[in-house]
N, C-alpha and C positions, 0 to 999 in steps of 0.2 A: 631366590635367599638371604638373606642378613649377611655378608661377615661376617660381624660380631656372632653366629652360632657358628661356628666352624673357627675358632677364633687357638688362638697358643697352650692356652686355655685341655681343649678339650681337642686340638689335635696333638699334644700333651699323652693323654688319656688316652688314648683312641684304643692302639696295639694292647690285645689281651694277648698277648705268645702262646700258642699250647691247646688253648680255650676259646668255648662261643666259636664264632665265625673263625676267628685262627684256626683252630682244632686242625691237625690234619686229615682226620675223616671227613671234616668240610673241606678243606683245602684243596688236596689232592684228588677228587674226578673234577670239582675244578678246570685246577688245571688243563687236570687229561681233555677233558673234551673241549675245556679251549683251545688248546696242542694241535688238536687230529682235526679241530675247522679251520685254523686257522692253512697249517698245511706248513707249503712252502714259504712264501704267505709274511705279512707285517701285520700286527695286528695295533689298532687303539682302543684306551680304555678312556668311557670317558667321565668323566667323576674321576677318578687313579684316584684320589685319597692316597692314606698311606705307603700307598703296595701292595695291600694283604694281599690280593690276585697280583699282579704285574711286576710282581718283585718276581714269586718264581718261577708263574709265564714267562721271561727273556733270559730264562735258563732257556728258553726250548726255543719261541719267535723270535724275532724284533718288534721291542712293542714301545709306543706311543704313548702320549697324554693328556686329559684336555683337565685341569684342577683351576676354579675359582676362587678357592681359598687355599694362599698365600703358604698361610701354617699349618697343614697341611705340606703341603710340598715341600718347605724349610725337614717334615718330618721324613720323607720321600729319600728327604737328602740325607739324610744317618742314617740310612741301608744303602746305598748307591747314587751312581752320579747320574749328572749330564748326557754323556755320551751316554751309557747304558740304555737310561728311561728318559731318551726324551719328554717334557712337558711344559704344554701348551696354556697361557695363563688366559682366560674365558671360562664363561662358557656354552656347555656343550651342546644348546640348541643350535647357535650362532658360528664356534668360535671352529675354525680352518685346522688343522695336522699336516705343516704342509704332504706331500707325494700322494702316491695310493697306498691302496691295505686291503686287505683280502675277507678280516675281520674289524667290526666293531664288538664292541661288550659295555653292559652296562650291568653291575652285580649292587646283591646284597642293595634292592625296592628304590633303587637312586632316582627313575624317570621321574618315581612317586615328588622331590622336591621342590621341582615346577611344579606352579600352579593354578596354572589357566590350560586347558587343550591344548591352544595353539601352542604352546609353550611345548606339551608336548609333540605338536604334528610334525612343532620346526626341528625339533630333535629328529626322529625318524629323517627327517628330508636332513639333514644333515651329514647326519647317518650313509644316506642314500647317495650322500656330496664324497666322501671321502671312501670307498667301496669299488674296485675295478667291476667289474659285470661277471656277474654267477654269487656276489662274494655277499656273506654269513652278517647280518646282525639280531644280536644272542641277548637277550632285556629277562631280566632273575627280576622275580613281581613276585606281592604277596596278594591273597585273594583278600576284596573288599567282603571283613566282617559284619555287615551285616544283619544277617537270621543268630548275629547272635545278644544285637540289640534288646532293652529291656521294653517289654511299654509301652511308650509314657519315657523314659528315658537314653539321652545323649550316648552315654559312657558301654565300652565295654571293660575290665580287667584282662590284660593279656600275660601277666604275669604275675607272682603274687610270692616271693620265696622268703628267707628270709629278710635279707640286704637286701629288697627290690623291687620294689612295685611298678606295674605298667600302663596306663589310663587311659585308654584314648579315646579321645569327645570327636562324637560326628557330625558335620551338617550335611546331613545326607541332600539339599536344594542344592549344595553347587561340589557335593564332590568331594568337601574336606576334612581330611583326618586333621587332629593333634597330638600321638604322639607326648604322656607329660611321666615322664620317665622320676622315681623318687627310688633313691639312696639313701639307706640306712646305716646310723654307723651305729654303735655301739652303745654311746650316749641315746636324746632323747629328738633330737636333733638329725630331721632329713634333706636334704640335695635337689634338688630338684631343675633338669633341663627337660626341653620342649622342643619339638619339633613334626611343624608340621608339611603337612603332603596333598597333593590328591590322588585319591584313591580312580582306577583303573581297569574296568573290569573288559577280561580279557578276550571279548566282543571289543570288543571297544578300542585296546589293543590293535587288534585284526585291521580294523580299518583305517585307522591311522597310519598301519604298513599300507596296505594296497593304496590309500595316498598315494606310500612320498614310493612305490611303481617297487613295494615289497609282497610280495608271498610267502603264510607259515608253511614251514619244511617239517617240523618237530614242534609239539609239546607236551614236554613230563611237568614232576611233579620235582622232583629233583637233580642235579647234575649225577648222578646213577643211571636217570633213565624209568625212573621207576614213572607206573602207569599216572596221569594228571586222571581225577576220576573228582566229581561235584565235592568227597568234602578233602579233595584237598588244600590243603592251607596254603600254598604258593605252586610258583611253575617257572619252568624254564624253559621260551619259545622263541625258539630259533627262529629266522628269516632269512627268505632265499633274495637277494636281486635280481629283481626278471626284466624293471623298463628305466631304465636312465633317461634324463631330461638334456 
């Protein structure tokens, strides 16, 4: 991911306190589940961003982070200092945070920001390097929506609200998708923001986990432990480290 994509302007507008992914009904079960998995240990968030999850979680367990965008870290620093949540600048596939942890987590589809399978596998291996034996790696990820693709067309409409349209265009050969976020003002102008991803099927994610020494412990449709089904649009997968190199 280019640094310019997650620059100062994006970081400034990223937080939406009280609504969307910052809504209490979204954050509270997320923090509750992660705190229970961390137990008496420490947690590290890959791609910590502006601290949407890490800040409330840090009130329950010690949290560190990895983040590629210095602009996102600067936004995080308006909420908490380095002493509260230390952050190492770097990518989540290779960067190491000092110490040993009982929990590593990736939320809100962030592993798909790594655009090759090799990088995604390395992300699992990097999680394993941070964990003590029996530690957990938790990933929140959407399920690819290829069943919704119109015949002969490469795009799906994810959201169509009066002020916002989400259009996803797929490259099924390379498992790439680009999300096109159109934001509309009261006038006739629209603002476009694009984010590229490499989508991952749950079975492929499980194989990546096995390669890094993890075993799937649970998979739910959300943080409230709703059963995962064939119609679930996303999942929260919890892996346990069973082998260490």
